[in-house]
SEVO-186804 format. One record per residue (C-alpha): residue in one letter; x, y, z. Coordinates in steps of 0.05 Angstrom, whole numbers, plus 32768, in hexadecimal, padded with zeros to 4 digits. Layout:
// residues N
   residu      u      v      w
        A      X      Y      Z
...
This chain:
// residues 798
   residu      u      v      w
        M   7E0D   7747   7CE2
        I   7E25   772C   7C9E
        R   7E51   76F8   7CC1
        A   7E16   76E1   7CEC
        V   7DE9   76D7   7CAF
        F   7E21   76B2   7C8A
        F   7E2C   7685   7CC6
        I   7DE1   7675   7CCA
        L   7DDF   7664   7C80
        L   7E19   7634   7C89
        L   7DF5   7611   7CC2
        A   7DB6   760D   7C97
        L   7DDC   75EE   7C5D
        F   7DFB   75BB   7C8C
        G   7DB7   75A9   7CA8
        N   7D9A   75A3   7C62
        A   7DCA   756C   7C51
        Q   7D9F   753E   7C7B
        A   7D5D   755D   7C68
        D   7D67   7550   7C1E
        N   7D71   7505   7C29
        Y   7D26   74F9   7C28
        D   7CE8   751A   7C0E
        N   7CBA   7535   7C44
        S   7C71   7539   7C34
        L   7C2D   753D   7C55
        S   7BF1   751B   7C35
        G   7BAC   7500   7C46
        K   7B61   7509   7C3D
        I   7B31   753F   7C56
        T   7AE9   752B   7C62
        D   7AA9   7543   7C84
        E   7AA8   752B   7CCC
        K   7A5F   7512   7CCA
        T   7A55   74FA   7C82
        G   7A9B   74E7   7C6D
        T   7A92   7510   7C2D
        P   7AD4   7526   7C0E
        L   7ADF   7571   7C15
        A   7AFA   7585   7BD1
        G   7B1E   75C8   7BD3
        A   7B2F   75C5   7C1D
        T   7B72   75E6   7C2B
        V   7BAC   75CC   7C54
        F   7BDF   7600   7C6A
        I   7C1D   7601   7C96
        P   7C28   7649   7CAC
        D   7C6F   7640   7CC5
        L   7C84   7626   7C80
        K   7C57   7652   7C56
        A   7C42   7615   7C30
        G   7BFD   75F9   7C20
        T   7BD3   75D0   7BF0
        V   7B8A   75C2   7BDC
        A   7B63   7581   7BE0
        D   7B4D   7562   7B9D
        A   7B07   754A   7B89
        N   7B10   750C   7BB5
        G   7B27   7534   7BF2
        H   7B6F   751D   7BEA
        Y   7BA9   754D   7BF5
        V   7BF4   754A   7BF1
        L   7C27   757E   7C07
        K   7C6C   756D   7BED
        G   7CB0   758A   7BF9
        V   7CA7   75A3   7C40
        A   7CDB   75A6   7C77
        A   7CDE   7571   7CAE
        G   7CC5   7584   7CF3
        T   7C88   758E   7D1E
        F   7C59   75C4   7D03
        L   7C13   75DF   7D0F
        V   7BE8   75CA   7CD4
        E   7BA9   75F1   7CC2
        V   7B70   75D1   7C9B
        R   7B38   75FE   7C81
        Y   7AF8   75F8   7C59
        T   7AC1   762B   7C50
        G   7A86   761D   7C7E
        Y   7AAF   75EF   7CAB
        T   7AD6   75FA   7CEB
        S   7B21   75FB   7CDE
        R   7B4D   75C4   7CFA
        L   7B90   75D6   7D1A
        E   7BBF   75A0   7D30
        K   7C09   7595   7D3B
        V   7C26   7562   7D0A
        R   7C6C   7545   7D08
        I   7C84   7540   7CC1
        S   7CBC   7510   7CB2
        G   7CC0   74EE   7C6E
        A   7C7D   74DC   7C4E
        T   7C4B   74EF   7C85
        Q   7C01   74DF   7C7F
        K   7BCA   7502   7CA5
        D   7B7F   7500   7C98
        W   7B50   7537   7CB0
        T   7B06   753D   7CBF
        L   7AE2   7580   7CC3
        S   7AA0   7591   7CE3
        A   7A6E   75BF   7CC1
        S   7A66   7602   7CE4
        V   7A5F   764C   7CD4
        V   7A83   765E   7D15
        E   7ACE   7662   7D0E
        A   7AEC   764C   7D50
        N   7B34   763F   7D3A
        E   7B67   7670   7D1F
        V   7BB2   766D   7D16
        V   7BDD   76A5   7D32
        V   7C27   76B3   7D27
        T   7C2D   76F6   7D4C
        G   7C57   76F9   7D8B
        V   7C63   76AE   7D91
        S   7C9E   7681   7D80
        Q   7C79   765B   7D4A
        A   7C33   7659   7D2D
        T   7BFF   7648   7D62
        E   7BB5   7649   7D6E
        V   7B94   768A   7D83
        R   7B6D   7666   7DB9
        K   7BAF   764D   7DD8
        A   7BD1   7691   7DD8
        P   7BD2   76B0   7E1E
        T   7BBE   76F6   7E06
        N   7B83   7713   7DE1
        I   7B92   770B   7D97
        S   7B62   7718   7D5D
        V   7B69   76FD   7D16
        L   7B47   7718   7CD8
        N   7B4C   76E9   7C9C
        Y   7B49   76FB   7C53
        R   7AFD   76F1   7C4E
        Q   7AF0   7720   7C89
        L   7B1F   7754   7C6C
        Q   7AFA   7752   7C2A
        Q   7AB8   7760   7C4C
        T   7AD1   779F   7C6E
        S   7ACD   77DF   7C44
        T   7B01   7812   7C5A
        D   7B32   7840   7C37
        N   7B6C   7829   7C62
        V   7B87   77E7   7C7D
        I   7B84   77FD   7CC6
        G   7B3A   780C   7CBE
        K   7B2E   77C1   7CB5
        I   7B41   77B2   7CFE
        T   7B1C   77EA   7D22
        Q   7ADE   77BF   7D2C
        L   7B06   7792   7D5B
        P   7B00   779B   7DA7
        G   7B36   77C8   7DC3
        V   7B4C   77E1   7D7F
        N   7B43   7828   7D66
        A   7B67   7858   7D37
        V   7B81   789F   7D36
        T   7B67   78BA   7CF4
        T   7B79   78F2   7CC5
        G   7B40   78EA   7C94
        P   7B2A   78A9   7C73
        N   7B6D   7890   7C5A
        V   7B9D   789F   7C94
        M   7B93   7873   7CD1
        K   7BC3   785F   7D09
        P   7BB1   7823   7D35
        V   7BA2   782E   7D7F
        I   7BA0   77F0   7DAB
        R   7B86   77F5   7DF2
        G   7B91   7840   7DF1
        L   7BD8   783D   7DD6
        G   7BEB   7854   7D90
        Y   7C20   7876   7D66
        N   7C65   7858   7D76
        R   7C46   782B   7DAC
        V   7C28   77FB   7D79
        V   7C54   77D4   7D48
        V   7C38   77C6   7D03
        V   7C57   778A   7CE1
        D   7C50   7781   7C96
        D   7C6E   7748   7C6E
        G   7C96   7731   7CAA
        I   7CB8   7772   7CBD
        R   7CA1   77AE   7CE7
        Q   7C86   77E7   7CBE
        E   7CB2   7825   7CC5
        G   7C9B   7865   7CA2
        Q   7C9C   78A1   7CD1
        Q   7C60   7885   7CF6
        W   7C69   78B6   7D30
        G   7C3F   78EB   7D0D
        D   7BF4   78F4   7D15
        E   7BE9   78F7   7CCA
        H   7C1D   78C1   7CBA
        G   7BF5   7883   7CA8
        I   7C0A   783B   7C9C
        E   7C28   7832   7C57
        V   7C09   77EF   7C46
        D   7BDA   77DE   7C0C
        D   7B9B   77C2   7C2D
        Y   7B8B   7798   7BEF
        S   7BCD   7772   7BF5
        V   7BC0   7759   7C3C
        G   7BA7   7711   7C44
        K   7BA1   770E   7C90
        I   7BA8   773C   7CCC
        E   7BB9   7729   7D14
        V   7BB0   775B   7D4D
        M   7BD4   774C   7D8E
        R   7BC0   7776   7DC9
        G   7BF0   7789   7E00
        P   7C3C   778F   7E06
        S   7C5F   7769   7DCF
        S   7CA7   7780   7DD7
        L   7CBD   7738   7DE0
        M   7CBA   772C   7D94
        Y   7CC1   7773   7D78
        G   7CE9   779B   7DAA
        S   7CDE   77E5   7DB5
        D   7C9A   7805   7DA2
        A   7C6D   77C7   7DAB
        I   7C53   77D8   7DF1
        G   7C0C   77E2   7DD7
        G   7C08   77A6   7DA9
        V   7C16   778D   7D63
        V   7BF0   778F   7D21
        N   7C0C   7758   7CF5
        M   7BF8   775B   7CAC
        M   7C08   771F   7C80
        A   7C06   7714   7C35
        P   7BD6   76DF   7C1A
        D   7BEE   7697   7C20
        P   7C15   767B   7BE4
        V   7BE8   7658   7BB3
        P   7BE8   760B   7BB0
        E   7C1A   75E5   7B86
        G   7C0A   75E5   7B3C
        H   7BD9   761F   7B3F
        I   7BD6   7667   7B26
        N   7BA2   7690   7B4C
        G   7B90   76D8   7B43
        N   7B5D   770C   7B57
        V   7B41   774C   7B39
        E   7B1A   777D   7B64
        A   7AF7   77C0   7B5B
        N   7AD8   77EC   7B90
        Y   7AAE   782C   7B8E
        Q   7A98   7855   7BCA
        T   7A63   788B   7BC6
        N   7A77   78BD   7BFC
        N   7ABB   78D1   7BE1
        G   7AB6   78B3   7B9C
        L   7AEC   7880   7BAC
        V   7B00   7856   7B71
        A   7B2F   781B   7B80
        Y   7B49   77E2   7B56
        H   7B76   77A8   7B66
        G   7B94   776D   7B42
        D   7BC1   7735   7B59
        V   7BD9   76F3   7B3D
        A   7C03   76BC   7B5F
        G   7C1E   7678   7B4A
        N   7C42   763B   7B66
        S   7C69   7608   7B3E
        N   7C96   75D3   7B5C
        G   7C9F   75FD   7B9B
        F   7CAF   763D   7B75
        N   7C79   7670   7B86
        W   7C6E   76B8   7B71
        R   7C3C   76F1   7B78
        I   7C2F   7734   7B56
        Y   7BFC   7768   7B6A
        G   7BE8   77B0   7B5C
        T   7BB5   77E0   7B7B
        G   7B9B   7825   7B6A
        K   7B6D   7851   7B94
        M   7B55   7899   7B8F
        A   7B20   78C1   7BB3
        H   7B06   7908   7BB1
        D   7AF2   792F   7BF0
        Y   7AC4   790B   7C20
        Q   7A84   792A   7C3C
        N   7A59   792B   7C7A
        K   7A18   794C   7C8F
        Y   7A38   7987   7CB4
        D   7A75   7999   7C8A
        G   7A5D   7985   7C45
        Y   7A9A   7972   7C1C
        V   7ADA   7977   7C45
        F   7B0C   799C   7C1A
        N   7B4D   7978   7C0A
        S   7B3C   7936   7C2C
        K   7B4A   7913   7BEA
        F   7B81   78E1   7BDB
        K   7BA1   78B6   7BA4
        E   7BC7   7876   7BAF
        E   7BEE   7846   7B82
        D   7C0D   7806   7B9C
        F   7C2E   77C9   7B7E
        G   7C58   778F   7B95
        A   7C75   774B   7B84
        S   7C94   770F   7BA6
        I   7CB9   76D0   7B92
        G   7CC7   7694   7BBE
        L   7CDE   764D   7BC2
        N   7CC3   7615   7BEF
        K   7CEB   75D5   7BF5
        D   7CFF   759F   7C27
        W   7D32   75CE   7C45
        G   7CFD   7604   7C54
        Y   7CEA   7642   7C2E
        S   7D07   7684   7C16
        R   7CE0   76C0   7BFC
        I   7CF0   7706   7BE3
        S   7CB9   773A   7BE2
        Y   7CB6   7781   7BC7
        S   7C7F   77B6   7BD1
        S   7C76   77FE   7BBC
        Y   7C44   782E   7BDB
        D   7C36   7874   7BBF
        L   7C03   78A2   7BDF
        H   7BEF   78E9   7BCC
        L   7BC7   7904   7C07
        G   7BA2   7945   7C13
        L   7BA7   7962   7C59
        P   7B69   798A   7C6C
        E   7B78   79C7   7C97
        G   7B2F   79D8   7CA2
        E   7B35   7A22   7C92
        R   7AF1   7A42   7C85
        D   7AD4   7A84   7C6F
        S   7ABE   7AA8   7CAD
        A   7A7F   7AC4   7C8C
        T   7A65   7A85   7C6A
        G   7A87   7A4C   7C8F
        Q   7A9D   7A2E   7C4C
        F   7AE1   7A0F   7C42
        I   7B15   7A3C   7C22
        K   7B54   7A2D   7BFB
        E   7B94   7A54   7BF0
        V   7BA2   7A67   7BA7
        A   7BDD   7A85   7B83
        L   7BD1   7AC9   7B61
        D   7BF1   7AE3   7B22
        D   7C1A   7B16   7B49
        G   7C3F   7ADF   7B6F
        T   7C17   7AE5   7BAF
        A   7BE3   7AB7   7BCD
        D   7B9B   7AC3   7BE3
        D   7B5F   7A9B   7BFD
        E   7B20   7A8A   7BD8
        L   7AE5   7A5B   7BE3
        A   7AEF   7A12   7BCF
        T   7AC1   79FF   7B95
        H   7A9A   79C0   7B85
        H   7ACF   79B1   7B50
        D   7B04   79B4   7B87
        F   7ADD   7982   7BB1
        M   7AD3   7952   7B77
        S   7B1B   7954   7B60
        Y   7B46   7916   7B6D
        E   7B87   793F   7B70
        P   7B9C   7953   7BB7
        Y   7BA4   799E   7BC2
        I   7BD4   79C6   7BEE
        S   7BE2   79B1   7C24
        R   7BF1   796A   7C10
        Q   7C20   7930   7C1A
        R   7C42   78FD   7BEE
        V   7C57   78BE   7C11
        Q   7C81   7889   7BED
        H   7C94   7849   7C11
        Q   7CBD   7811   7BF1
        K   7CCD   77D0   7C14
        I   7CF5   7792   7C02
        T   7CF6   7755   7C30
        W   7D1B   7713   7C30
        D   7CFB   76DF   7C5D
        S   7D17   7699   7C63
        K   7D0F   765D   7C90
        I   7D43   7626   7C8A
        A   7D3C   75E1   7CA9
        V   7D73   75CA   7CD8
        G   7D60   7584   7CEC
        E   7D1A   758B   7D09
        G   7D28   75D3   7D1E
        N   7D2E   760E   7CEF
        I   7D53   7650   7CE6
        G   7D2B   768D   7CD2
        I   7D49   76CA   7CB0
        T   7D23   7709   7C9F
        L   7D46   7745   7C81
        G   7D24   7783   7C67
        Y   7D2F   77C9   7C4C
        Q   7CFB   7801   7C4E
        G   7D02   7844   7C2C
        N   7CD0   7879   7C40
        R   7CCA   78BD   7C1F
        R   7C99   78EE   7C3D
        R   7C8E   7932   7C1C
        E   7C60   7969   7C36
        Y   7C4C   79A1   7C07
        E   7C2D   79E0   7C25
        D   7C42   7A1C   7BFA
        V   7C0F   7A2C   7BC4
        L   7C42   7A59   7BA2
        A   7C72   7A1E   7B9B
        P   7C42   79E2   7B98
        D   7C77   79B0   7B81
        E   7CAC   79C2   7BB4
        P   7CA6   799A   7BF5
        G   7CAE   79C0   7C35
        L   7CB8   7982   7C60
        F   7CDD   7949   7C3E
        M   7CF4   790E   7C69
        K   7D19   78D1   7C4F
        L   7D19   7895   7C7E
        H   7D43   7857   7C71
        T   7D38   7819   7C9C
        F   7D5D   77D7   7C9B
        D   7D3A   779F   7CC2
        Y   7D57   775D   7CD8
        N   7D3B   7721   7CFC
        L   7D64   76E2   7D0A
        R   7D44   76A9   7D31
        Y   7D4F   765F   7D3F
        A   7D13   7633   7D4F
        L   7D2B   75F7   7D76
        P   7D0E   75B2   7D67
        D   7CD0   75A0   7D8F
        M   7CEB   7585   7DD2
        N   7CB7   7561   7DFB
        G   7C82   7593   7DE7
        W   7CAE   75D0   7DF0
        Q   7CB1   75FF   7DB4
        T   7CEA   7631   7DBD
        T   7D05   7667   7D91
        A   7D41   7694   7D9D
        G   7D5D   76CC   7D73
        A   7D6E   7714   7D67
        N   7D4B   774C   7D41
        G   7D4B   7797   7D39
        M   7D56   77CE   7D06
        Q   7D85   7803   7CEE
        Q   7D64   7845   7CDA
        Q   7D7A   7887   7CBB
        N   7D50   78C5   7CB1
        E   7D63   78FE   7C81
        N   7D44   7942   7C77
        A   7D41   795C   7C2F
        G   7D0D   7993   7C34
        S   7D0F   79DD   7C45
        E   7CEB   79D0   7C87
        V   7D02   79A1   7CBD
        L   7CDA   7985   7CF6
        I   7D09   794F   7D11
        P   7D54   7948   7D09
        A   7D7A   7918   7CDD
        Y   7D8C   78DB   7D07
        H   7DA7   7895   7D09
        L   7D86   785E   7D32
        F   7D9C   7817   7D41
        D   7D73   77E2   7D65
        V   7D8A   779E   7D7D
        G   7D64   776C   7DA6
        V   7D6E   7724   7DBA
        F   7D35   76F7   7DD1
        A   7D1F   76B1   7DE3
        I   7CD7   7699   7DE1
        T   7CBA   7656   7DF5
        Q   7C77   7634   7DF7
        K   7C5F   75F1   7E11
        N   7C1D   75CB   7E0F
        V   7C0D   759E   7E4A
        N   7BC9   757C   7E46
        R   7B98   75B7   7E4A
        W   7BCE   75EA   7E5D
        T   7BF8   7615   7E2F
        F   7C32   763C   7E4C
        S   7C59   7672   7E26
        G   7C8C   76A7   7E38
        G   7CD0   76C3   7E2B
        L   7D04   76FA   7E38
        R   7D24   772F   7E0D
        F   7D5A   7764   7E12
        D   7D59   77A2   7DE7
        N   7D87   77DD   7DD9
        R   7D76   7819   7DAD
        S   7DAB   784C   7D9B
        I   7D9B   788F   7D7B
        H   7DCB   78C2   7D5E
        S   7DAC   7905   7D4A
        E   7DD0   7938   7D20
        E   7DD6   7982   7D2E
        L   7DB3   79B4   7D01
        M   7DC5   79FE   7CFE
        E   7D94   7A32   7CE1
        D   7DA4   7A7C   7CDD
        D   7DDF   7A72   7D0C
        K   7DB2   7A53   7D3F
        V   7DAE   7A0B   7D56
        R   7D6D   79EE   7D3C
        F   7D7D   79A7   7D53
        T   7DB1   7994   7D86
        A   7DDB   7956   7D77
        F   7DD1   791E   7DA9
        D   7DE0   78D5   7DB5
        K   7DAE   78AC   7DDC
        S   7DAC   7862   7DEF
        F   7D71   783D   7E0F
        S   7D71   77F6   7E28
        S   7D3D   77C9   7E49
        I   7D2A   7782   7E5A
        S   7CE6   776A   7E44
        G   7CC1   772A   7E51
        S   7C7E   7707   7E56
        A   7C61   76C9   7E76
        G   7C1B   76AF   7E69
        L   7BEF   7672   7E68
        S   7BAE   7659   7E4C
        Y   7B83   7621   7E68
        A   7B4D   75FA   7E43
        A   7B1B   75F2   7E7B
        G   7AEF   75BE   7E5B
        E   7AD6   75BB   7E14
        H   7ABC   7602   7E0F
        W   7AE6   762E   7E3E
        I   7B2B   764D   7E37
        I   7B4A   7675   7E71
        K   7B86   76A2   7E63
        A   7BB6   76CD   7E8B
        N   7BF4   76F3   7E78
        A   7C27   7723   7E95
        A   7C55   774B   7E67
        R   7C8B   777F   7E6C
        G   7C94   77AE   7E30
        F   7CC5   77E5   7E1D
        R   7CC3   7823   7DF0
        A   7CFC   7853   7DE4
        P   7CEA   789C   7DD7
        S   7CE5   78AB   7D8D
        V   7D10   78DF   7D6C
        P   7CD5   790F   7D63
        E   7CC5   7909   7DAD
        L   7D0D   7918   7DBF
        S   7D1D   7950   7D8F
        S   7CE3   796C   7D66
        N   7CEA   79B7   7D59
        G   7CBC   79D1   7D24
        V   7C77   79D5   7D05
        H   7C55   7993   7CF9
        D   7C28   79AA   7CBF
        G   7BFC   796D   7CC1
        T   7BEA   797C   7D09
        I   7BED   79C8   7D04
        R   7C17   79CF   7D42
        Y   7C5E   79E0   7D57
        E   7C7E   79A1   7D76
        I   7CB6   79A4   7DA9
        G   7CDE   7967   7DBE
        N   7CFC   7955   7E02
        L   7D42   7938   7E06
        D   7D37   7924   7E4F
        L   7D02   78F0   7E3E
        K   7D0C   78AA   7E5B
        P   7CF5   7869   7E3B
        E   7CAF   784F   7E49
        N   7CAA   780C   7E6D
        S   7C67   77E8   7E6D
        T   7C50   77B2   7E9C
        E   7C0C   7794   7E8A
        F   7BE3   775D   7EAB
        D   7BA8   7742   7E85
        A   7B7A   7706   7E8D
        G   7B3F   76EC   7E66
        V   7B0E   76B5   7E5B
        E   7AF2   769A   7E19
        F   7AB4   766F   7E0E
        N   7AA0   764B   7DCF
        S   7A64   761C   7DC7
        M   7A31   7608   7D93
        H   7A04   7643   7DA6
        V   7A30   7679   7DC4
        S   7A77   7693   7DBD
        G   7A95   76CA   7DE8
        S   7AD2   76E7   7E0B
        L   7AE2   7717   7E43
        Y   7B27   7736   7E4F
        G   7B40   7767   7E82
        Y   7B83   778A   7E87
        Y   7BAC   77BA   7EB1
        N   7BE8   77DD   7E93
        T   7C1B   7808   7EB8
        I   7C49   7833   7E8E
        D   7C85   7854   7EAE
        H   7C97   7898   7E8D
        Y   7C5C   789B   7E5D
        I   7C6B   78CE   7E27
        Y   7C36   78FE   7E0C
        S   7C30   7941   7DEA
        R   7C0C   797C   7E0B
        K   7BFE   79C3   7DF7
        L   7C2A   79F7   7E19
        E   7C0C   7A32   7E3D
        A   7C28   7A78   7E37
        V   7C42   7A9D   7E75
        A   7C09   7ACF   7E70
        G   7BD5   7A99   7E62
        G   7BBA   7A7C   7E21
        D   7BE1   7A53   7DEF
        S   7C2C   7A57   7DE9
        I   7C39   7A6D   7DA1
        R   7C76   7A5D   7D77
        S   7C84   7A81   7D36
        S   7C9D   7A62   7CF5
        E   7CA1   7A73   7CAB
        D   7C5A   7A59   7CA4
        G   7C3C   7A84   7CDC
        D   7C2E   7A7C   7D26
        F   7C1B   7A3A   7D45
        A   7C09   7A1F   7D8A
        A   7C44   79FC   7DAA
        Y   7C41   79B4   7DC4
        Q   7C78   7992   7DEB
        F   7C84   7949   7DFD
        E   7C82   7938   7E47
        Q   7C7B   78F8   7E70
        H   7C5C   78DC   7EAF
        D   7C4D   7897   7EC9
        A   7C0A   787E   7EAF
        H   7BD8   7846   7EB9
        L   7BA9   7829   7E86
        Y   7B73   77F6   7E94
        G   7B36   77DB   7E71
        I   7B0C   77A1   7E59
        E   7AFB   7781   7E16
        A   7ABF   7753   7E0E
        A   7A9E   772E   7DD5
        L   7A5E   7704   7DD0
        D   7A45   76DF   7D93
        I   7A02   76BB   7D97
        H   79F8   7688   7D5F
        P   79C0   7659   7D73
        H   79C3   7613   7D56
        P   79A5   75FE   7D26
        L   799E   7647   7D10
        D   79E8   7649   7D02
        W   79DD   767E   7CCD
        L   79C8   76B1   7D02
        H   79FA   76D8   7D2B
        F   79EE   770C   7D60
        K   7A32   772B   7D72
        N   7A45   775E   7DA6
        T   7A8A   777A   7DB4
        F   7A9C   77AB   7DEA
        S   7ADD   77D0   7DFB
        F   7AF1   7803   7E2F
        V   7B33   7822   7E41
        R   7B45   7856   7E76
        G   7B88   7879   7E76
        I   7BA0   78A3   7EB1
        S   7BDF   78C5   7EC8
        S   7BF6   78B6   7F0F
        Q   7C12   78FC   7F1B
        A   7BD8   792B   7F11
        T   7B94   793C   7F30
        D   7B6F   7967   7EFC
        S   7B62   7958   7EB3
        T   7BAC   794B   7EA9
        R   7B9E   790A   7ECD
        N   7B7D   78F1   7E8D
        L   7BAC   78D7   7E57
        P   7B9E   78FA   7E14
        M   7B83   78D5   7DD7
        M   7B60   789E   7DFC
        P   7B29   787D   7DD2
        A   7AE1   787F   7DE9
        M   7ABC   7842   7E02
        K   7AA0   7819   7DC8
        W   7A68   77E6   7DC1
        L   7A5A   77C4   7D7E
        T   7A1B   779C   7D72
        E   7A13   7770   7D34
        L   79DA   7747   7D18
        G   79F7   7719   7CE3
        F   79DA   76E6   7CB2
        N   7A09   76B5   7C90
        F   79F5   7681   7C5D
        P   7A2F   7658   7C41
        R   7A03   7639   7C0C
        T   79C6   765A   7BEC
        G   79AE   7634   7BAF
        K   79DA   7623   7B74
        T   79F2   7669   7B63
        L   7A02   768C   7BA5
        R   7A34   7678   7BDA
        N   7A49   7699   7C1B
        V   7A10   76CB   7C1E
        Y   7A16   76FA   7C59
        L   79F1   7736   7C76
        T   7A09   775D   7CB2
        L   79E7   7797   7CD6
        R   7A14   77BB   7D08
        L   7A09   77F1   7D3C
        N   7A49   7814   7D4F
        N   7A3B   7835   7D93
        T   7A74   7863   7DA7
        F   7A6B   7883   7DEB
        A   7A7C   78CA   7DFE
        Q   7AC3   78D9   7E13
        H   7AC8   790A   7E4D
        D   7B07   78EE   7E6E
        I   7B34   791E   7E47
        F   7B75   7945   7E4F
        S   7B52   7989   7E4B
        A   7B8A   79B2   7E69
        Y   7BA9   79E6   7E3A
        G   7B72   79D6   7E07
        T   7B95   7994   7DF5
        E   7B54   796C   7DEE
        T   7B09   7979   7DED
        P   7AD0   7949   7E00
        T   7AB0   791F   7DC9
        P   7A65   790E   7DCA
        A   7A4A   78C8   7DBF
        Y   7A31   78B0   7D7C
        T   7A12   7871   7D5D
        L   7A1F   785A   7D16
        L   79F7   7827   7CEF
        D   7A1E   77FE   7CBD
        M   7A09   77C6   7C8D
        E   7A30   7792   7C66
        L   7A16   7763   7C31
        G   7A39   7734   7C02
        T   7A3B   76F1   7BDD
        D   7A64   76C4   7BAF
        V   7A45   76B5   7B6B
        V   7A59   766F   7B54
        N   7A51   7645   7B14
        K   7A34   75FF   7B0D
        K   7A76   75E0   7B25
        G   7A75   760A   7B64
        N   7AAF   7636   7B4E
        T   7AA9   7680   7B61
        L   7A9D   76AE   7B26
        F   7A9F   76EE   7B4F
        S   7A93   7708   7B95
        L   7A69   7745   7BA8
        Y   7A75   776F   7BE6
        L   7A44   77A7   7BF6
        S   7A44   77D3   7C33
        A   7A25   7812   7C50
        D   7A4B   7837   7C86
        N   7A29   786C   7CB2
        L   79E7   785A   7C91
        T   79C0   788F   7CB7
        D   79F2   78C5   7CA4
        V   7A05   78D9   7CEB
        A   7A32   7916   7CF2
        Y   7A67   7902   7D26
        Q   7AAE   790D   7D3B
        D   7AD8   78D3   7D53
        H   7B01   78E5   7D91
        L   7B41   78CE   7D6E
        S   7B35   78F6   7D2E
        R   7B69   792C   7D22
        F   7B35   7953   7CFA
        K   7B10   7960   7D3B
        Y   7B41   7998   7D4D
        L   7B43   79BD   7D0B
        D   7B29   7A04   7D02
        Y   7AE9   7A1E   7D23
        N   7AAC   7A2B   7CF7
        Y   7A91   7A6F   7D0D
        V   7A51   7A65   7CE5
        T   7A3C   7A23   7D03
        G   7A61   7A28   7D45
        R   7A82   79E5   7D3C
        Q   7ACB   79D4   7D47
        G   7AF2   79AC   7D14
        I   7ADB   797C   7CDE
        Y   7AAC   7941   7CE5
        N   7AB7   78F9   7CCF
        M   7A9C   78DB   7C8F
        G   7A51   78D8   7C85
        R   7A28   78A2   7C63
        N   7A51   7877   7C34
        F   7A3E   783D   7C06
        S   7A73   780D   7BED
        F   7A6E   77DE   7BB1
        K   7AA5   77AC   7BA5
        V   7AAB   7772   7B75
        A   7AE3   773E   7B74
        V   7AEF   770D   7B3B
        P   7B1C   76D1   7B4B
        L   7B4A   76B4   7B16
        R   7B5D   766A   7B1C
        F   7B8C   7643   7AEF
        K   7BB5   7603   7AF3
């Protein structure tokens, strides 16, 4: 590996000898298409080079010190439709731009799953993009919560701050989350193991639906969630932002600050975030004991952009203290109880008090999750091609505390170390063909440092080689590629009380993945897409060899060493329409997964649950099994924005997925944890300019209609039906500007579950917690009515 990187750097330096002989730049003027008025403050950005600039008062812009080559250039201005166009940069290159006024954003740049940055509308699959402004308008306690409004996207939840993405019915290790250029690795196989990313530090999110193993290897058969940091600030600027957020339901208090600068190609960024919340509440449960959390994050990056390309080093630290509700209640009153330590060294139960609910300190049982990450990302010009190198290290420490007599001693303590690498060469544009070839993967090591052990210590190594290409021919865009992967796992033996707790094993899994797709611009308004993809997922170590109590799920998990890798073959097609009055899309897909892995509750020989004993008591046993499976569904969106009433939007999104096993006839035919059908209706009002003081005023009213889920895996009590519910949400906000039009501060107000509906989401883990004998209700309900107040103050310097 070291030799390969050294060789690539030598090639890059050789190629730079020619690149440094001239100064490459891109300059021009940005104006209104109809009036010719200069658009001061419009931004020009080249995603592949992570470089951008801002137009001056006369609409002129200049972007110096960029690499030579053909790149997709993005031009944006608030209230105007973005322009995306391929530009060949060689020496001093001039390019003027005109933008048309519109409140409907029809163009977005995407970098997920393709060889180089491309337009969303030209990608052959269904990809959604949430920009920084959209992320700001969404009030959630977790970064994954920001994407659950998208068609086909849901989340497995463990309270308000732990969410795992589910795309087209596939979650856990079947969806790859990418942050800062590398795949996030932090024990994400667990129900209560969330994504260790600070939501305030994310500038853009791309969601790619369907098998994406071509770019990311094993685990991406469901899709990819790609989270990116904000773009570097323009040359000669120092920009910052200070935010504060308060939410009424759980008393959440959040604060965030960041500052970034750029001088002569040297750019830097520093940020910090703090969040804390007490127990949340709903109409049925009141305050949910121990659903509180505290979180502290910070990070920094430094980079350099020059004619030879760019290089950037980033560091982030995530620290979460999380309460894990167990739902235990007093049988006489139905109130939540807590375990307390007595003076005689024993423990007993007592009712949780109002003070306990209002405390911001998580109680037993609880987790502490620390995740540190350092990434080096570089792109070096070689002629008009480039070499990309991304190296990363992630250290994840996950502690679980469950003994009230020893509150500071973790029972479960896992240390995960992951080294990621990604080497790629983007060939020069050859007659419209854009081709990238490379290799990527990871090396991973897990250690156990606690008194309790759920999975063995192991070593894992991934390697994959791939080639991706894309070509535009008139109205057609073709893309596709091939990949070969190999994953090797070595698990260590563990002896306890002269018995084998974990058997040592060596496993190796290999597969070939690929995709082929096209998009066709059928006239000015229509885009037709079709894609076929083959994905691959190796069984995870917990699926292979778990043997212990998973406290967060309150069950005894048993692995299966005979598991085979999952192979996914998905066909999807769609059509998109965009006009002055109406925008919409319709996608359908069919996904066949060989050897689909799932966990089911075991049944005792005499009937009832199979019970396994441990130091913490007796628990129902679950074991991993597999069968062939089929998933199919549709995703639809419709946005009516009648001209000239461009400020009015009537949006509807619909998603449905059905998952079945091909080897069963009763309820075991239904795949577990399939999200319910969802229909979102929005009425939105957007006013880019309202007088001299307010800008970008918006008001959104949303009905979230979630249908009943009766297609469940009910055998062995694994799942129960979930009734339908409808939530009413509201969002309101504006920018307050001064006489020069500069933003003084931004306000974001929202109300979630405005009618205070008591409901349980089908993918909520709290749904299966203890039974309330007083009310006759099973488990814990989701959050009730919640108001959010957020203010953001921008800082701008030169």
